[in-house]
Structure formats: structure tokens, C-alpha cells
N, C-alpha and C positions, 0 to 999 in steps of 0.2 A: 298486717301484723305479724299473723300466724305462718304466712310463708315467710317471709325474712326471718325471723326466730328458728325455723325448720331449715334455713338456708347457713344461718350463721352455726348452728348444733352440727349439721354434719360436715363441716368444714373443721368444728373442733375437734370431731371424731376420727375424722381423715389424718389431722396431725397429730393426734395422740395414736394413732394406730401405727403410723409413720414412723414417729419416733421411739413407739414402743421397740418396733422392728431393727430400730438403728441401734437402740443399746444391747439387744438380742443379739447382733450378728457378730459376735465375738468367735463364734464356730469357724466363721471365713477367715482367719486370721493364723487358722492352726498350724499353719508353715511356718510362720514365725516361730511360734510355742516351740513347736516339734523341733525346730533346729537350737532353742535353747536348751531341750532333756537331752537331746542327743550331745549336744556339747558339753552341759555343765553336770549333768547326770549320767552322764556314760551309758544310757538305752541306745539300744538297736533302733534302726527306722522302722522297723514291724512292734516294736513295744512303744515308741512314741507315735505311731499311729492308733494302736487300739483305742486309747480313750475317745479320738476325734470319731472312731468306726462307730465305739459303743455309743457314742452322743447321739449319731444319726439314728441310730436303732431306737434309744429312748427317745429321741424327737417324734417318731411317727407313732410310736405305743400311747406316747401322751397324747397325741391330735386323736387318737382313735378314744381313749377313754375318756378325756374330757372335751369331745367334739359334743356329744350328747350333752353334758353337763352345760357345755356355752349355750346350748340350743334352748335349754328349759330356765338356765338358773341366770344366763347375761355372762357377758364379757369382762365386768368387772371383778365379777368373783373369779373366774378360771384367770383372770390376768394378774389379780393379786397373788394366787397362789403361784404361777407363774415366776413372777418376779420375786418373789423370796425364794425360791428353789434356785432360780438363776445366779441371784447373788450368794446366797451361802454357799451352794455348790463350788462357785469361783474361788471365793476364799478359802474354803476348806483344803482346795485343789493346793493352797500353799504351803500345808502343811505335810502333803502327801509326798512320799520319797521312793514308791515303788510302782511300777505299772499297775498292778491289780490295786494299789489304794486310787492312784489317779482316775482308774477308769470307775470306781466306786463314786470318787466326788464330782469329779467333770463329766467322764460319759454317762452316768446314770443320773445323778441328780441334778447338773445343770444340764443335762439334754433333755428331760423331762420338762424343766423350767422353760428351754427355747421351745419348745414342741405346744408346749401349752399358750406360752405368749403368742404364736404364731396362728392357730386356731383362733385365739382371742381377736385378733386385731384384722384378719381378711374378711370372716363373716361378716361384723356388724357393718363394715365401712360399705361393702357389695349392696348392703340392704339400704342404705342411706340412699343411691343414687338409683336412676334409670337403667335399664336394660342396654342404652346403646352408650354407654359411659362406663360398663363394667369392666373392659379392656383396660383403658386408661387409668380407672381407680385402683385395681388390683396392680396394674403396673407402679403407680405411685406407691403402693402398701408397701409393697415388696421391694422397691427401690431403697427404702430406708435400711435393709440387709446390707443391700451390696454398698451403699454410700459407706455404711458404717466401718469396712475394712480400710477407707481412705485416712479415716481416725485413729481407728485400732493399730492399724500395721507401724507405724511411725511408733506410735506411742509406746507398743508393747515393744519394738525393737530397743528401743532408747531406752526402756525400764530395765529389759533383760542384761543390757550390758553395764547400766548403772548399778541396779541394785540384786542383780541377780532372777533366777527363773520365779523362785518361791516367793520370795516378794513382790513380783510384778503378779503372783496371781491375786495375792490379798488385795494390793491397792485398785487394781481390776473390779474386784468381786466389788468390794465399798461402793466404788462409782456406779457400777451396773446396780446396784440394790437399791440405792436412792432413786438414782435418776428413772427407773424402769417403776417404782411405785409410785413417780410423780405422773408419768405419761398414763399409765391404765386408769387412772381415775377419770380420765375424759372416755375412756373406752362404755359405749350403751348402744341397744338396740334401739331402733326406730319405734314411735309408740303403735301400737294396735291400731289398724287402719290406716297408717302412712302411705302417701303415695306421692312419689316425687314427681315435682312440675312437670316432666315430659312423660310420665307413667299411661297416662291416656292415649298417648299416639304412637304406643307400644305395636311393634310390629304383630301379624299376624302369627308366625313363626313364635314369637315368645310368649301369645298368649296361651298358645297350645302346649306348653311346657306341662308335662306332669311333676308333682312333687313325689320322687320316687323314696323308699324308707331305704334303709342299708341293706336289707335282704333283697329287695325288688330290685336296687342297683347289680347288686353279685349276681343275679340272674342273666342281666344281658349282656350279648357279645361286647357290646363296644366296653364296658367296662374293662376285660380283660386286655384286649387292642392297645387301650389308653394307659393301661397300667405298665405294660410292657414297654411302650415307647416311652413313658416316663422314666422306668427302672433303667434302660438302655441308655439314653439319653442323658440323662443324669449322671452315670458314672465316669463319663468322658471329663465332663465340669469339675465335680467332685475331686476325680483324679487331679487334675492339673491346680487345683486349688489347695489340695493338701499338702501338694509336694512341692509348689511354685518355688521357694526358698532353695531347695536342695536340687532341685530342675537345674537352676539359673548356674548354681554353683558347680555342679557336673558337667552341663552345656558347656557353659563359655566360661567359666573361670572367676565369675565375680562373684564377691561376696556379700553384695548388697542387693539380695533377692527379694526384700522386701519394698523394695521401691517398685517392682514388678508386682507383687502383690495390692500395690496401692492402684498401679495402672488396670489391673485386673479387674478389681473393685470399681473402678470407674467406669471402664466398659461393662461390667456388669451391671453396673446402674444404668446407666443407657442403654443398654439391653432392654432390660426390665420396662423402663418408662416407652422407649419407641416401639417395645413391640406390643405393650398395650394397646399402644394408637393403631398400630398397623392389623391387628387382630380385628381390632372392632370394624377398619375400614374393608380390607380383604380376606378375613375371615380365617378362624383359628386353625385349620388344619393346614391352610396354605401357610402360614407364618411356620408351621414347625416344619412342612418339608425343606423349606429355605434354610431352617436352623441345623435341621439333621444334614442336610447334604453340605452344608458349609462346616459344620462342625468336624465332618467325617473326613474331607479331604486334609481339612488342618490336621488332625490325628496322624492322617498317612503321613503327612511331611514333617510331624511335629520333632521328630529323632534329628533332621537334617539342620534344625535352628540352632545354629552352633556360633552365632555371634549375637552381639545385644540387637543389633538391627532387626534379624530375621526373627529374634525369640519375643521381641517388642512387638511385632508384628502378630506372631501366635497366639502370644498371650492375649491382647487384646480382642481376637476374633474368639477366641474362647470363651475369654468374660461374657461378651456380647452375646454368643448363641446362648449360654448357659441362662442368661439374664433372661434373654425373649421367652426362653423357653418355660421359665418358674412363672412369667406374667401370664401365661396363656391357662395353662392348667387349672389352676382356680376358677377361671373365667368358665372353661368348658365343662367343669365338673357343675356348675349352676344351670349353663345352658343344656345340658344332657339330663339332670334330676332334679332341678329346680332347688329353692331357697330355704325351704321349710325344714329339712333334715339336713343342710349343706354343713353342719359342723363336722358330725358323724361321718357324712357321705366324702367331706373332704379328707379327713383324716384318713379313712382306709384308703383313699387313691393314693394318699401319702406315703403308704408303706412303701410304694415303688422308690420313692425318692432314698428311704431307708436302706433299701436293697442295693441301689446303686450307688449310695454310701459305705457298702461295704464291699462289692464289688470294686469299684475305681481304686481308694486309695488301699486298700489291703492287696490286690492283686498288684500295684506298682510296686507298695515296699516289699513284698515279698520277692517280685522278679529283680528289683534293684538289689535287695540283699544276697539273693544267689549270683547277679550278673555282672553286678556294678553299673548297671545301662538299666534305661526305660524305655528301649527300643520295642520290645515284645510286648509290653503294656500298652504302647501307642496303637501296635497293630489289633491287641485285642478291642481298644476303645473305638477303633475303624470300625471293627467287624460290626459290634453291636449299634452305632451307629446306621449302619446299613441297612440292618435288619428292621430298625423301627423307622427307617426312611420307605422300606418295602411296605410297612405293615400301614402306614400313614397312606396308601395309593387303595384301601381296601373301603376308606370312606368317599364315597362321592360327593357327599352335600351333607355335610355333619348335621345341618338342622335339621335335616329329613330323612335321617341314618335312620334303619330299624333297630332297636333299642332291643 
């Protein structure tokens, strides 16, 4: 009976974690919101990118600050704090009329909330399941974020055109606040001494994993290599995500770029789910090598996608590769550094994603404002991905890698 209770509980936690991330995924439809800020409030592309960029920084700061709290106090406590900050920040953004004010409301308050929710969902979900399922579970949990764009993108586009950008924030904020508070109530760590049904069959490699604290983790060579790979690979995906609506308009003349945001979200979700399964079967680093190579070639040719068909292909591939990478990094942190201090360790690793969130969207925004084209930004993304690919080959066998 106890085993059945544990099975039911872990599925509830998994659904709660995935649902929470679904609500917190509003960051990934910023291109739709950005278009409204430029069109209705007359902001420049750089000004409209600022709250998004600051939100990615706040996101990772929150993961570091609250990762340790989550490890000690549990995900329900941190999740509740994150849900409140998420909803309140979005609501207040409806009253912000300047880039500075929205940088405070959305960039800082909402960004902190999203980061706290992220660290409150992945950690407990992984703890409830055995080592051989970590990739799959990580993929399902983070798929909630990818799938949310399928919902938020058409809704945000509809609301922006119907009631304006300011009221759109207010409506979305109340929605996010209520739903996220419901989902975070399902988050909790397994009881002390809990063993999943397959833990007794865990491989020798998994048994030898040492629990590193954050200081010991940051003394290892592998941490810095992984951090750079995450930073450089994230920049390309976040560049496309943050500017998708405008890229569509500039390169194809099509005004319905929000539909490609939905497409990107679908392939982002698919990449997260399939990526988790693939990395369980064929290895974490092998998956990274594949996605870095595919995404690099995609960025090299992205400026040539000047019709709907080609751009659709490019967007789908960009979303898939970005999503696949987002499923593997949470798992590789637990593989290398253990689960005891996972919250703080994963939070520190995610600073790479935050830096990527600055490099990608802001470089693209500045280049576009200067040249009215994204071509040079795509070349920069290609170079970063190529460097990440080269670094990945310094890992011969990631489970045996000297840390």
C-alpha cells in the first residue's frame, strides 16, 4: 500500500511541477508583448527588450538565493513566494508606462518569481524518481514552460489587439497568480529515507556520485566548461524567442508572427520531452553535441529564411534544439554533483542561462536598431554555438570525467 501511495504522490508532484512551469512560461512570449510595447507605447526595440533581459538575470539570481532555501525549507514554501511575485509583478506591469518602470515590475519582480518557481519544481520532481528516469522527468517538467507559449502567445496577441498592452498585463497577471498558487500546493520533497522502486538497481556509476556543495562544485573544471556551454547555447535560442514576431515581420513581411511563436513553443516542448528520453539512452554530452551542431548550422543560414516555409523550418529547429538542451542541463548537474545540494548548485549553473539571456536578445536588439537586420546577430550566435560544440568534445565519458 505504501508503494502505491508513493507512486500516487510522485505523480501528483510531477503534475504540480509541470503545471507550475506552464503558468510561469509567460517569459517565452515576450516577442508578442514586445511588439505591443513598440507599436502602442512607441518604445524602441532595445527598450522593449530591456525588461525581458533583466527578467532573465533576475531569474538566475532568484535560483541562487532561493536554491538553498528550497533545499532546507522545501519547495512548497519557495513556490508560494515565487507564485506571488510572478502574479503581482505582471499585474504591476500593466501600470508601467516607461521602460524603467517595467524593468522594475516585470524585469525584477516577475523575473524573481519565475526563477523561484523554476528551482521549486525541478528539484523535487527529480528526487521522487530513480536515476534512470531523470532525463525523462526533467524533460516533462520543463516541457510545461515550452508548452505554455502555445497558450500564452495567441491569448496575449488577442488581448493586446482587443484591450491594449497595459490591460493585457493585468489580466494575465491575475490569471497567473491564482493558477500558480494552486499548483505549488502540490510540490513537496520525498520523505527522509525514500527510495524509488528502481533505486536498488541503480548503476555503479550512479552509486559513486558524490554530493558536492556549491564551493566544491565551483572548484571543478567541469563546472566552468558546462557553464560556458549553457551560456553560449542559450543565447541563440533566447535570441530567436525574444525577437520572433519582429524577425517574422522583417524577413517575410508577415504580420502574424505570433503563430510562429506557437510553432516554436511546440517544438521547444517536443525537444524537452524527446531530449530527456534521448539523454537517458545515449548520454547527456552526446545530445548536447547534436543540438549544438544543428542549431549552429541553423543560425548560419537563418538570414536566408525569407519566406514562410523556410522560416517555419528554421523556427522549428531552433525551438527543438533549445528545448532539448533545457532538458539535459538539470540532469547533468545532478549526475555530476549529486542531489543533496541540488537547488543551490543548479541555481549557480543557471547563471549561464541568464548571461545567455543578455547576450542573445540584447545583441540582436542593438544590431537590429543599428542595421535594420538580424544577419550579424545570427553570425554571432553561430560562433558561440561552434565554441560550445568544441568544448563538448573535451568530455570523453561524462560519467567518468574528472571533476
